[in-house]
N, C-alpha and C positions, 0 to 999 in steps of 0.2 A: 739764555739767562736775559735776554733785552726784553723778554715776554716775560717775566719774573719767577723763573724755574730757579729753585736756590738749593734743588737735591738732585745729583748727577750719580747715577749709577754706571758702574764697569762692569759689564760681563764678559767674562773672560778669565783664560787660564791664569794668569800672570797681571796685575796693574801697569801695565805700561804706559797707557794715555795719561791716568788723573794726573801726574807728577806735571805734566807740559801742562793740561789743561788747567791746573790750580796756578802755576805760573804765568798763564797767560790773561786768566781773567781777575786774578790774587783780589780776590772780594773776600772779607771776614766772614760775611752772611750766607757764604756758600759753602754747601757739604756734601762731602766727596764719599762716595760709597763703593766699595770694591766686593765683589764677589767672592773669589778665588784668591789663593794664595800657593806659591808652587812649596812642596813638602810639608802641607797643613791639612788636615783633615777637609775635604770637599764640605760635608753637610755642617760641621763647627761652623767655617768659614761664612759661610752663605747667613747662617743661623746670625753670629756677632753682627754682620753689616747689616741684619736686620733689627737687631737689638740696637744699634746704635741711631738707625732710623726713626723707631717706635719711641726711643726716649728723648729724642729732639723734640716729641710732642705732635708731630706734623700731620702724621698719618693713622690709619688702625690697618689691621691684616687678617684676612680672612681664615681664624684656625682651621676651620670645616675644611676649607678647600687646598691648605696647605697640608693636610694628614689626609685628604681624599683617599681610596682607594689601597692604603699601606696596611690595613689590617691591624689597626690601632684601634682602642677605646679610652676614652676618659675617665676617671672616678672622681667624684668629689671629695674637696678637702677643706677642711674646716674653716671657716671664717674667722675663727677665733682663738689665739696660739694656746691656749689652755684646754680648748675643749677634747677630752679624750675621746680618741677615735681612731678605730683600726685601719690604715690605709694599704694592707697588702693588698695586692693582687693576685687573683687565680688564673689556673691558666686560659691561654689565649681560647676564645669562642670559635678564631678561624682555622684552630689548628687543622693539619691536613691530617688524616691517618697514614699511618707508614706502612710502606710495602709490606707485603706478607712475608712474617718472618725475621722483621726487624720490630725493636722497639722504641716507642713514642719518645722522639726529643721533644723535653719541655722547652719552649720557651720566652721570653719574656718579652712584651710589647716596644719598651722603652729601650730594654739594652742589648735587643739581638745585634747582628752584624747588618743586617739590614738596612736600621735605623739610623746608624750613626755612622 
């Protein structure tokens, strides 16, 4: 903190240290970010912390690195709200062939259980 850091992250399953650090530093210009919370989905908690950090306007996020090796893909979205453009996503290009005798299972890159 005395070197100018104003954003602190607690990486762990429950924010135990952050309340103590807040009390110790007692600085309104300091931002506290926690990554996980008991009984909350891990991915959502992490994304909410990253969102708060980015909304503070002090950093950027390497989205390509965040989603690397997850098999997802991106699609362009219209920059103008009334641009009539279909945003439907077809089957995943990384879908694996089912074992012999089984039907293929359709997954969606944003909504399958592996990403949330």
